[in-house]
N, C-alpha and C positions, 0 to 999 in steps of 0.2 A: 459046686457053686452055681446058683441059678442066674442066668444072664438077665440084666435089667432091660425093660422096654425102651427102645430108642425114642427120644423126644425131638420133634422137628422144630426148628426156630421159626419165628414169624417171617423172616426173609425167605426161607426155603419154601414155606407154604405159599407165599406170594408168587414165587417163580413157578411153582407147580401149577397153580391156578391159571397163570398167564399162558403156560404151554397148553393146558387143556382147552382154553377158550380159542387159542389160535388154531388148534387142531380141528375144533368143531365148526368154526366159521370159515368159509372159503374166502380167499382174497378178493378185494374189490377190483373189477376190471379197469384198466387205464382208460381215461377219457379219450374219445375219438376226436381228432383235429377237425376244425371247421373247413370244409372245402373252399378253396380260394377261387375268385372269379377268373375267367379266362379272357385274354385279350385277342380279338380277331380284327386286325386292321385298326379302324378307328372306333370299334365297338368293344364294350366290356360286358361279358355275360356272367351274371351271377347265378349260382345254383339255387334251386327252389328252397325257400326257408332260410336263406342267408340273413343273419341278424341286421345287416346294414340296410336291407331293403325297407325295413319299417321306419328308418330314420330319414329317408329321402322323400321330401315333399314335392309334389308335382303341381304345376300351374300351366294352363293353356295360354298360348300366345294370342293376344287380342289385336284387332286392327288399331293402328296408331293414328287416330283422327284428332281428337282433342284430349287434353289432360289438364289436371289441376296442378299448378306449380306453386310451391310454398317458398316464400322468401322471408328472411329475417327483417324486422322493421322496428322502428322506435318512434314514439310520439314526442313531439316538441311543440313549443308555443308557435303560433302563427305570427311570424315576424312582420307581416303586413299589418297586423293589429296589435303590435307590442311596442312599448316604449321602455327603454332602459335609461334611467335618469342618473347622471353623474354631476358632481359639484362643478359649477362654472367659476366659482371664486373660493379662495381659502376662507375658512371660518370655523366657528364652534357651534355645535348643535344646541339650540336652546329650547326647542319644542318639537315634538313628533305628533302629527295630527292625523295620521293614517296608519293602519296596521294590516297585516296579512289577512286576506279574506274580505276586506272591506271594499265595497263598491264606491267608486269615485267618478266625478264628472270632469269633463274637459275644463281646464282652468282652475281646478281645485288645488289648494295648497296641501302638500303632504308633510312638509316639515319646515322649520324656520331656523335660520342660521344667523349668528352675529358675525358679520364679515366686514372688517376694516377695508379690505380691498374693494368690496362692493360699495362701501361708503365713498371711496375715492371716485368710483364711477358716477355715483350720485352727485358728488361735488363737481365733477367735470361737466355734467349736464347743467347744473346751476350756473357755473361760470359761463358756459356757452350761451345760455339764455340771457345772462346779464350783458355779455358782449354784444349779442344781437340787438338788445334794446338800445345800447349806446350807439351802435352803428346806424340804427334806424333814425335816432335823433340827429346824428351828424348828417345823415343824408337829407333830412328835411331842411336843416340850416343851409346846406350847400345849394339846394334847389332855390330857396328864397334869395340867397346872395346871387345866384346865377341869373335869376329873373330880374334882379335889381342891377345887373351888369357889374357887380363888384368882383366876382371870381370868374376864372376862365372855365371853358367847358371841360377841360381835362380834369380839373378839380372835382367837378360834379361826377364825371365818369369814374374817378377813383373812389369817391364816396359810394357810388352804386356798386362797384366791385366789392368793397369792404362789407357792405350790407349783405350782398349775396353770399359771400364767403362765411359770414357769421351765421346766416340762416342754415347753410349746409352743415355747419358744425353742430348746431342745435339739433337738427334732425338725426345726425349720426349718434350723438350722445344720448338723446332721448330714446331712440330706438333700442339702444343697448340696455338701458335701465328698464324700459317697459317690457322687454323680453322676459324679464324675471319678476314682473309684477310690482315694480317700484312706483311710488307716487312722486310728487314734486319735492317732498321734503327729504332731508338727509338724515336717515335714522340708522343706516348700516344694517338693516334687517333684510336678509335675503330669503325669499320664499321659494322653496322647492315645489314646483308646480307640475301637475300632470297635464300634458297637451291633448290627451285622448281620454275618452270615457271607457271604463273597464273595471277590472278587479285587481287589487294589489296582491300579487302572487309571491313577491319577494321583498324583504326589507333587510338592509345591511347597515344600519347605523343605530347608535345608542345616544341617549342624552349626555351632553358634555363632550362628545367625541370631536376631535380636531380633524378637519378635512382639508385636503389640498387638491387642486386641479390635476396635478401630476399623478394622482392615485387612480385616475380614470384611464380607460383604454383596454385593449385585449388582455385577458387574464385577470383583470381586476373586477371585483364584484360591483355592481351598480348599487346606488343608494336605494332605489326602488325599481321594481319591475312591474309595470302595469300592462295588462293584456285583456283581450276579450276571449274568455275561454269557451265561447260558443262555437268556435272553429279551431281545429288543431292541424298542424302539419304532421305528415308521416314521412319519415326518412327510411327509404328502402334500399338495402344492399343487394343489387341484382347482379347476376352473373353475366358474362359477356354474351352468352347465347340468348339472353332475355332482352337485349337492347332493342330489337325490332318489335318486340311485343309490348313493352312498357313505353308507349308513346303518349304525349299529352292528350288527355281526353279519355284514355282507357280506364274503365272501372275495375275495381278490385274489392275483395272482401277482407275485413280485418278481424282477426281472432285474438283476443287478449287472454293469456293464461290465468290471470287473476280475476277474470270475469267469465267463468265457465258458463256455457250455454247461451252466450250472447254473441251476435255477429253484427258488425258495423260495415257500412259501405262507404267507399271513398273513390276518389278520381285522381289520376295522375295529372299534375300541373306542370312539371318541368323535369328535365333530365340533364345530367352533366354531360359535358363534351369530352371528358377524359376518363380513363380507367385507372383506378388506384394500382400502382405497380406492385405494391406489397400484397394486397388481398385479391387482386385481379377482379375487382367488382366495380360497378358503376353506381353512382349515387342517383337515386330517383326520389323526387319529392312529390308527395300527394297531399290532398286535403280531405279531411273527414269532419262531418258536422257533429257537434257535441251539444245539442240543445239542453239535455238533462244534466250535463256536466259530470257524467259518469267516467269519462276518460280523463286521465291526468297526464301531464307532461312527464317525460322520461319513463313512461310505461313501455315494457318490451312487448312486442306483438309479432304476429305472423300474417303476412299479406298473401292472399291467395288470388291467383289470376288464372284465367282459362287460356291455354295456348293451343293453337292449331299446329299439329305435328307433321301433316302431309303424309306421303307414302311411307310404308314400313309397318312393323308389328311392335307391340308394346309388351314388355315382360318386366317382372320385378327386378329391382337393382341387384338383389341377392342372387339372381340366376346367372349373372355374368361374372366370370372370373378372368384373370389375366395370366396367360401362359407366355412368358417372355415379354414380347411387345404385341402379342396378338390376343384380342378378346375372344373368349370361348364360352359357349353354352353347352350344356349336356342335355341331349334330346332323348326322351324315353320312346324308343321305337317299337319294342315288344315287351311282354312281361319279363322282367329281369334283365333286359338288354338296354344299354345306354350308349349313345353315340356322342363323341367329342366333336363339336362342330365349330370352326372359326366363323366369326360374324363381324360385320361392320356396323358401327353405331352412328345413328343420325342425331340422337339427343341423349344426354346422360344427366339424369336428375338424382336427387337423394333417395327417392323411393322407386321410381320407374325409369326404365330405359327403353328407347326406341331403337330397334334393330332395323337398319335400312337394307341389309343384304345378308343372306345366309339362313333365314328362318321364314317359315310360312305360318299363316294364321291357322290356329287350331292345334299346332304341334305342342306336345307336352314337354315342358322343360323342368329341370330340377331347380326348385326355388328355395328349398331348405336343405342345409348341410351340403351345399355344392362343393365346398372345400374338402369335405370328407370323400366325396366321389373323385375329386381331382387327385387326392392322395392315393386312392386305390388305382387310378389310371397310372400314376407315377410308379407305384410299386410293380404293377403288371408290366409296364414297359421296361423297367430295370431288370425284372426276371427274364423277360424275353431276350433282352440284349445279352445277358449272361449265358443263356442257353444257346445262342447263335455264335458265341465266341469260339475260336479254334481251341482244341485241347492244349496245345503248347502255350497259348496265351494265358490259360487259366491254371496251368500247372504251377505248383508251389515248389520252389527249390528246397531240397533237403540238405541239412548240414553234413559236411564230409567228416567222417569219424577219424580221429587222430590215430596214426599207426601205433 
């Protein structure tokens, strides 16, 4: 009997080929670990070519003479040129004669109300005028009788007193009605009048709306807001450290995010006498001209001021880190060598910091990825502490085998 040729299965062929390839190709050598930096005192030395060196950006320390301070600001209406009009009497709106964006003159009527309460004030004025006429007639009769010797002097004096009292009441009632543009007739028509010339920037009433005087006050919208938009106020939230810089008369630049490429100039006009306990900021008020009316109220802005910093050196804010309660910068002393140096701060801003002690002009500080370098310092210090620990402190207790 002739033996048959053996046939290999596909699985066996695959195993055979895999073994042959493994025998022909030598194994890949294991990757060499990256050398770690070495800590020597307060200095950390990186070996040449360490990948972290390319991540650490350096900036030279500059003399701290003057710097630009940026503070958040907001534009509001100039309250010295603004009138907020509220209803003086209860009534119903019968006509609206001015709208938002319309220029008005001083004394111009903005709306008209039908007001029975104002009608009562008109009636009081008419009654006072009638009483004044009667007392004047009575005074003339008393004078004639006194000159004829019919009445006593006291009767004449009483008539003079009544006439003076009646005239005073006329002046009071008439001044009240004339304040709101009323004539001598009783028509119950109350005119809402602007006392200043400007532009209507806000209107909060509709035809037929019922109004009451108790609706006015803080938190309630005014019927009309008339202002002169040619000048606006700037409300600046300044830090405590800027109090001495932002004094009345100091100029500043105003940058509006919604108006790129444009810069406006203003001047500080007033400063608050207290600091907000919640935000630790002080309210500063400035004024900015707006002849072309490009600026609008409630715009958010950034106020830039020039501040004199005095002695010290200036570094980016990203170069300063906090180690416990101590501020620290990392100084590049040699190629691949960085020194952890404690410093004292003279001024701390959002972008730049003035170091008053611990750093010299021209020294290179780590301004990019300083936290990465701080982490390397921490790892190196931890490794050095473990290496210096006694053997018995680092020994691990082995479990006792059961008999």
